[in-house]
C-alpha positions as CSV (number, residue, x, y, z in Angstrom):
1,M,2.8,-23.2,8.9
2,Y,-0.3,-21.8,7.3
3,N,-2.6,-19.5,9.2
4,V,-5.9,-18.6,7.4
5,R,-9.4,-17.8,8.4
6,Q,-12.8,-17.7,6.5
7,I,-14.4,-14.3,6.6
8,A,-17.5,-14.8,4.3
9,D,-18.9,-17.4,1.9
10,D,-16.0,-18.9,-0.1
11,T,-13.8,-16.0,1.1
12,W,-10.7,-16.3,3.2
13,Y,-8.2,-14.0,5.0
14,I,-4.6,-15.0,4.1
15,G,-2.7,-12.0,5.4
16,V,0.3,-11.8,7.7
17,N,1.5,-9.9,10.7
18,D,4.7,-7.7,10.6
19,N,6.2,-7.2,14.0
20,K,9.7,-6.6,12.6
21,T,9.6,-3.5,10.6
22,A,10.5,-0.4,12.7
23,Q,8.9,2.3,10.6
24,F,6.0,2.3,8.2
25,E,7.1,3.7,4.8
26,N,10.5,4.0,6.6
27,L,9.0,7.1,8.4
28,H,6.3,6.3,10.9
29,P,7.1,4.3,14.1
30,L,5.5,0.9,14.4
31,P,5.8,0.0,18.1
32,E,2.8,-2.3,17.9
33,G,3.5,-3.6,14.3
34,V,1.2,-3.7,11.3
35,T,-0.5,-6.3,9.1
36,Y,-0.5,-6.8,5.4
37,N,-3.9,-8.2,4.5
38,S,-4.7,-10.4,1.5
39,Y,-7.8,-12.3,0.6
40,L,-8.8,-15.3,-1.5
41,I,-12.1,-16.2,-3.0
42,L,-12.6,-19.9,-3.9
43,D,-15.3,-19.9,-6.5
44,E,-15.5,-21.6,-10.0
45,K,-12.6,-19.3,-10.6
46,T,-10.1,-18.8,-7.8
47,C,-9.4,-15.1,-7.1
48,L,-6.6,-13.5,-5.1
49,L,-7.0,-9.9,-3.9
50,D,-3.7,-8.2,-3.4
51,T,-0.5,-9.7,-2.0
52,V,1.9,-8.7,0.9
53,D,5.2,-7.1,1.5
54,W,8.0,-9.2,0.0
55,G,9.7,-9.8,3.4
56,F,6.6,-11.8,4.5
57,A,6.0,-13.7,1.3
58,E,6.9,-17.1,2.7
59,Q,4.0,-17.1,5.2
60,F,1.6,-15.7,2.6
61,I,2.5,-18.3,0.0
62,E,2.0,-21.1,2.5
63,N,-1.5,-19.7,3.3
64,L,-2.4,-19.4,-0.4
65,E,-1.1,-22.9,-1.4
66,H,-2.9,-24.5,1.6
67,L,-6.3,-23.1,0.4
68,L,-5.7,-23.7,-3.3
69,E,-4.7,-27.3,-2.7
70,D,-4.4,-28.8,-6.2
71,R,-6.3,-25.9,-7.9
72,D,-4.6,-23.3,-10.1
73,L,-4.9,-19.6,-9.4
74,D,-7.2,-18.1,-12.0
75,V,-7.6,-14.4,-11.1
76,V,-5.4,-11.8,-9.4
77,I,-6.9,-8.4,-8.5
78,V,-4.5,-5.6,-7.6
79,N,-6.3,-2.8,-5.7
80,H,-3.1,-1.0,-4.7
81,M,0.4,-1.2,-6.1
82,E,2.3,0.1,-3.1
83,P,5.1,-2.4,-2.3
84,D,3.8,-3.4,1.1
85,H,0.9,-4.9,-0.8
86,A,2.3,-5.7,-4.2
87,G,5.8,-6.8,-3.1
88,A,5.0,-10.5,-3.6
89,L,3.3,-9.9,-7.0
90,G,6.4,-11.1,-8.9
91,E,6.4,-14.3,-7.0
92,I,2.7,-14.9,-7.8
93,M,3.4,-14.2,-11.5
94,Y,6.2,-16.8,-11.4
95,R,4.3,-19.5,-9.5
96,Y,0.9,-19.0,-11.3
97,P,1.7,-18.0,-14.9
98,N,-1.9,-18.7,-16.1
99,A,-3.5,-16.2,-13.7
100,H,-5.3,-13.3,-15.3
101,Y,-4.6,-9.9,-13.6
102,Y,-7.2,-7.1,-13.2
103,M,-6.1,-3.6,-12.2
104,T,-6.5,0.1,-13.2
105,P,-4.5,1.4,-16.2
106,K,-2.3,3.4,-13.8
107,A,-1.6,0.3,-11.8
108,V,-0.4,-1.4,-15.0
109,E,2.0,1.5,-15.5
110,F,3.2,1.1,-11.9
111,C,3.7,-2.7,-12.4
112,R,6.1,-1.9,-15.2
113,S,7.9,0.8,-13.2
114,F,8.4,-1.6,-10.3
115,G,9.8,-4.2,-12.7
116,F,7.0,-6.7,-12.6
117,P,6.5,-8.6,-15.9
118,I,2.9,-7.6,-16.4
119,D,3.2,-7.6,-20.2
120,D,4.1,-11.3,-20.1
121,V,0.9,-12.4,-18.3
122,P,-2.8,-12.0,-19.2
123,H,-4.1,-8.8,-17.8
124,T,-7.1,-6.5,-18.1
125,E,-7.2,-2.8,-17.4
126,V,-10.5,-2.1,-15.5
127,R,-12.4,1.0,-15.0
128,E,-15.2,2.3,-12.8
129,G,-18.2,-0.1,-12.9
130,D,-16.6,-3.0,-14.7
131,T,-17.5,-6.4,-13.4
132,L,-16.0,-9.8,-13.1
133,D,-18.0,-13.0,-12.8
134,L,-16.2,-15.7,-10.8
135,G,-19.2,-18.1,-10.8
136,K,-21.3,-17.5,-7.7
137,H,-19.5,-14.2,-6.9
138,V,-19.7,-11.2,-9.1
139,L,-17.2,-8.5,-8.4
140,T,-17.4,-4.8,-9.5
141,F,-14.6,-2.3,-9.5
142,V,-14.7,1.1,-7.9
143,E,-12.1,3.7,-8.8
144,A,-10.6,5.5,-5.7
145,P,-7.7,7.5,-7.1
146,M,-5.5,9.3,-4.5
147,V,-6.7,7.3,-1.6
148,H,-3.8,7.6,-1.3
149,W,-2.0,6.7,-4.6
150,P,-3.4,7.5,-8.1
151,E,-3.9,3.9,-9.2
152,V,-6.1,2.8,-6.2
153,M,-9.4,1.0,-6.7
154,F,-11.8,-0.9,-4.4
155,T,-13.3,-4.2,-5.3
156,Y,-16.9,-4.9,-4.2
157,D,-18.3,-8.5,-4.0
158,T,-22.0,-8.1,-4.9
159,T,-22.7,-11.6,-3.6
160,T,-21.3,-11.3,-0.1
161,K,-21.5,-7.4,0.1
162,V,-17.8,-7.3,1.1
163,L,-15.9,-4.2,0.1
164,F,-12.2,-4.8,-0.4
165,S,-11.1,-1.2,0.3
166,A,-7.3,-1.2,-0.3
167,D,-5.6,1.2,2.2
168,A,-8.9,2.9,3.1
169,F,-10.2,2.0,6.6
170,G,-6.8,0.5,7.4
171,T,-5.0,0.8,10.7
172,F,-1.6,0.2,12.3
173,G,-1.4,-2.6,14.9
174,L,-1.1,-6.4,14.8
175,L,-3.9,-8.9,14.8
176,D,-3.4,-11.3,17.7
177,G,-5.9,-14.0,16.5
178,R,-8.7,-11.5,16.7
179,L,-9.5,-10.6,13.1
180,F,-12.9,-8.7,13.2
181,D,-13.6,-5.4,14.8
182,D,-16.3,-7.0,17.1
183,E,-13.7,-9.4,18.5
184,L,-11.6,-6.6,20.0
185,D,-12.1,-3.3,21.8
186,F,-11.7,-1.0,18.9
187,E,-12.0,2.3,20.9
188,R,-9.3,1.2,23.3
189,E,-7.1,-0.9,21.2
190,F,-7.3,0.4,17.6
191,M,-8.8,3.9,17.5
192,D,-5.4,5.6,18.0
193,H,-3.9,3.3,15.4
194,A,-6.6,4.1,12.9
195,R,-6.3,7.8,13.5
196,R,-2.5,7.9,13.2
197,Y,-2.7,5.7,10.1
198,F,-5.3,7.8,8.3
199,T,-4.1,11.2,9.3
200,N,-0.4,10.6,8.4
201,I,-0.8,8.3,5.4
202,V,-4.1,9.4,3.7
203,G,-4.7,12.7,5.5
204,K,-3.5,15.0,2.7
205,Y,-6.2,13.6,0.4
206,G,-9.4,14.6,2.1
207,K,-11.4,15.4,-1.0
208,P,-10.6,12.1,-2.8
209,T,-11.4,10.3,0.4
210,M,-14.8,12.0,0.5
211,N,-15.4,11.1,-3.1
212,A,-14.7,7.4,-2.3
213,L,-17.0,7.6,0.8
214,E,-19.7,9.0,-1.4
215,K,-19.4,6.0,-3.8
216,A,-19.4,3.6,-0.9
217,S,-22.6,5.2,0.6
218,K,-24.5,4.1,-2.6
219,I,-23.9,0.3,-2.1
220,E,-24.9,-2.1,0.6
221,I,-21.9,-3.0,2.6
222,K,-21.9,-5.8,5.2
223,M,-18.2,-6.0,5.6
224,I,-15.1,-3.8,4.9
225,A,-11.9,-5.7,4.3
226,P,-8.9,-3.3,4.2
227,L,-5.3,-4.0,3.5
228,H,-4.1,-3.2,7.1
229,G,-5.7,-4.0,10.4
230,P,-9.0,-5.6,11.4
231,I,-11.9,-6.4,9.1
232,W,-15.0,-4.3,9.8
233,R,-18.4,-6.0,10.1
234,K,-20.1,-4.3,13.2
235,N,-18.8,-0.8,13.8
236,L,-19.1,0.4,10.1
237,G,-21.0,3.5,11.1
238,T,-18.5,4.6,13.7
239,L,-15.6,4.1,11.3
240,I,-17.2,5.9,8.4
241,E,-18.2,8.8,10.8
242,K,-14.5,9.1,11.9
243,Y,-13.4,9.1,8.2
244,Q,-15.8,11.8,7.3
245,K,-14.4,14.0,10.1
246,W,-10.8,13.3,9.2
247,A,-11.3,13.8,5.5
248,T,-13.0,17.1,6.0
249,Y,-10.5,18.3,8.7
250,T,-13.3,18.6,11.2
251,P,-12.1,18.2,14.9
252,E,-13.3,15.1,16.6
253,E,-13.3,16.7,20.0
254,K,-13.1,20.0,21.8
255,G,-9.7,20.0,23.3
256,V,-6.3,21.7,23.3
257,L,-3.1,20.4,21.7
258,I,0.0,22.1,23.1
259,V,3.2,21.7,21.1
260,Y,6.5,23.2,22.3
261,G,10.1,23.4,21.3
262,S,12.5,24.1,24.2
263,M,16.3,24.1,24.4
264,Y,16.9,24.5,28.2
265,G,13.4,24.1,29.7
266,H,12.1,27.6,29.9
267,T,9.7,27.3,26.9
268,E,8.7,23.9,28.3
269,E,7.8,25.5,31.6
270,V,5.4,27.9,29.8
271,A,3.8,25.1,27.9
272,Y,3.0,23.2,31.1
273,L,2.0,26.3,32.9
274,M,-0.6,27.0,30.2
275,A,-1.8,23.4,30.4
276,S,-2.3,23.8,34.1
277,M,-4.1,27.1,33.7
278,L,-6.5,25.6,31.1
279,V,-7.3,22.6,33.3
280,Q,-8.0,24.9,36.2
281,R,-10.5,26.8,34.0
282,G,-12.3,23.6,33.2
283,I,-10.6,22.4,30.0
284,T,-9.4,19.0,30.9
285,N,-9.0,17.5,27.4
286,V,-5.4,18.8,27.0
287,K,-2.4,17.0,25.3
288,V,1.1,18.4,25.6
289,Y,4.0,17.3,23.3
290,D,7.7,18.1,23.2
291,A,8.3,18.3,19.5
292,S,11.9,17.1,20.1
293,K,10.9,13.9,21.8
294,T,7.7,12.8,20.2
295,H,7.6,11.5,16.6
296,L,5.5,14.0,14.6
297,S,3.1,11.3,13.4
298,Y,1.6,11.3,16.9
299,I,1.4,15.0,17.1
300,I,-0.3,15.1,13.7
301,A,-2.9,12.5,14.8
302,D,-3.8,14.7,17.8
303,G,-3.8,17.8,15.6
304,F,-6.6,16.1,13.6
305,R,-8.4,15.1,16.8
306,L,-8.5,18.4,18.8
307,S,-10.1,21.7,18.0
308,H,-7.6,24.2,19.5
309,W,-3.8,24.3,19.3
310,V,-1.1,26.2,21.2
311,F,2.4,26.4,19.6
312,T,5.2,27.8,21.7
313,S,8.8,27.8,20.4
314,V,12.2,29.2,21.1
315,T,13.9,31.2,18.4
316,Y,16.9,29.2,17.0
317,N,19.6,30.7,14.9
318,M,17.2,33.5,13.9
319,T,14.6,31.0,12.8
320,L,12.0,28.6,14.1
321,Y,13.1,25.7,16.3
322,P,13.7,22.8,13.8
323,T,11.4,20.2,15.4
324,V,8.5,22.7,15.7
325,N,9.1,23.8,12.1
326,A,9.0,20.1,11.0
327,V,5.6,19.6,12.7
328,L,4.2,22.7,11.1
329,E,5.6,21.8,7.7
330,D,4.0,18.4,8.0
331,M,0.7,19.8,9.0
332,K,0.7,22.1,5.9
333,M,1.7,19.1,3.7
334,L,-1.3,17.1,5.1
335,N,-3.7,20.0,4.4
336,L,-4.6,20.3,8.1
337,Q,-7.1,23.2,8.5
338,N,-10.1,24.6,10.4
339,R,-8.4,25.0,13.8
340,T,-8.0,27.8,16.4
341,V,-4.4,28.6,17.3
342,A,-2.5,30.6,20.0
343,I,1.2,31.4,19.5
344,V,3.9,31.9,22.1
345,E,7.5,32.7,21.3
346,N,10.8,32.8,23.3
347,G,14.0,34.4,22.3
348,S,16.9,35.7,24.3
349,W,17.4,38.3,21.6
350,A,15.9,39.1,18.2
351,S,12.8,36.8,18.6
352,R,11.4,35.6,15.3
353,A,9.7,32.3,16.2
354,G,6.3,34.0,16.6
355,K,6.3,35.6,13.1
356,L,7.5,32.4,11.5
357,M,4.8,30.3,13.2
358,L,2.2,32.9,12.1
359,D,3.5,32.6,8.5
360,H,2.9,28.9,8.7
361,F,-0.7,29.3,10.0
362,N,-1.5,32.1,7.5
363,S,-0.6,29.6,4.7
364,M,-3.0,27.0,6.0
365,R,-6.8,27.2,5.4
366,N,-9.3,28.6,7.8
367,M,-7.0,29.0,10.7
368,N,-8.3,31.3,13.5
369,V,-5.1,32.7,15.1
370,L,-6.2,34.3,18.5
371,N,-3.0,36.4,18.8
372,P,-1.4,37.3,15.5
373,E,1.1,39.2,17.5
374,A,2.6,36.4,19.5
375,L,3.0,36.5,23.2
376,S,6.7,37.0,23.5
377,F,9.1,36.6,26.4
378,Q,12.9,36.7,26.7
379,S,14.7,33.6,28.0
380,S,12.3,32.9,30.8
381,L,8.8,34.1,31.7
382,D,8.9,36.6,34.5
383,E,6.1,37.9,36.7
384,E,5.6,41.0,34.6
385,K,4.7,38.7,31.6
386,R,2.4,36.5,33.6
387,P,-0.7,38.8,33.1
388,E,-0.2,38.6,29.3
389,L,-0.1,34.8,29.6
390,I,-3.3,34.8,31.7
391,E,-4.9,37.0,29.1
392,L,-4.0,34.6,26.3
393,V,-5.3,31.6,28.2
394,D,-8.5,33.5,28.9
395,K,-8.9,34.1,25.1
396,I,-8.4,30.3,24.5
397,V,-11.0,29.5,27.1
398,E,-13.5,32.0,25.7
399,D,-13.1,30.7,22.2
400,Y,-13.2,27.1,23.4
401,N,-16.4,27.6,25.3
402,N,-18.0,29.3,22.3
403,T,-17.0,26.5,19.9
404,E,-19.6,24.0,18.9
405,L,-18.8,20.7,17.2
């Protein structure tokens, strides 16, 4: 049963919902699913822009065949070769052997490495500024390497002013009949999806993302059609502003992220005690995470969102608690930077967690560590240590109040 929708003159959405896959890239939880977006332009030449994950090819092919009716497929544009978008490419090559493929030289290499018979079909390697005339619609290609793979490009329809943006501006989450951003409450329903998507999938590549945004700022865009999530036609400024913050590792909000690793609850008690102290001093934008119970993708997203962090960890086998270490390793991998941090360690003997957390933060860029010598307690926080904790909280509050975003 086909399910399509027109989004602009001669231009159709033919994507699919995925409410079955548990983890995106077999890593990030998808409790509310994800979409694989594909688009079709019906001009003098018919033009398909990207495909979908192979597991959802049946619905996608039904959508495509319904719109083509008795016409052949003339052009296939591959903006991104990741299998969740190129998985059905082989099926398209089989069904439409006369179609001409357009993609970057690196994408051609990836086609070969993924086993698609690109050398058996007509194809053109395109570069920045190349154009393609479909009849009424003239497309131009914009290279966007490392957003977030090296072969990525955007396709811009100069006729409708639609930017087909590959994975850029995508989000997690399903489309429940509402396709455009102005048909849903983006702030309430999709902002967290968009943030967690960008920060964990694209977040490492801030500079390439800014390069792509710079290119996009020079063209008139009426609509952004990404490969995941809703199509943007109203809140473009809001979305681009968020991307600029995420791509430059600038906090969105003043607030405190508290991440803890606790074996028997004593370190957890300190985390929540600090949260209570902060709130009583006027800082109410506080988010507390147990690194052992929350998938790190959610912690990463709030790490991008908030200006101040507190990390408190038990020492485990003379090293850092594994789940806290995993969060910090991921933050480093994603180039997270420009934050103010406080460190608290717990160790019944030979505490080392504080030093190891400090080593992590010292290897990250522009991290303001308020207490390089971590606040340290043994097993549980006693009343003798409470004044030190109060002093650290006061430091956080002072820095917070002096921070301008």
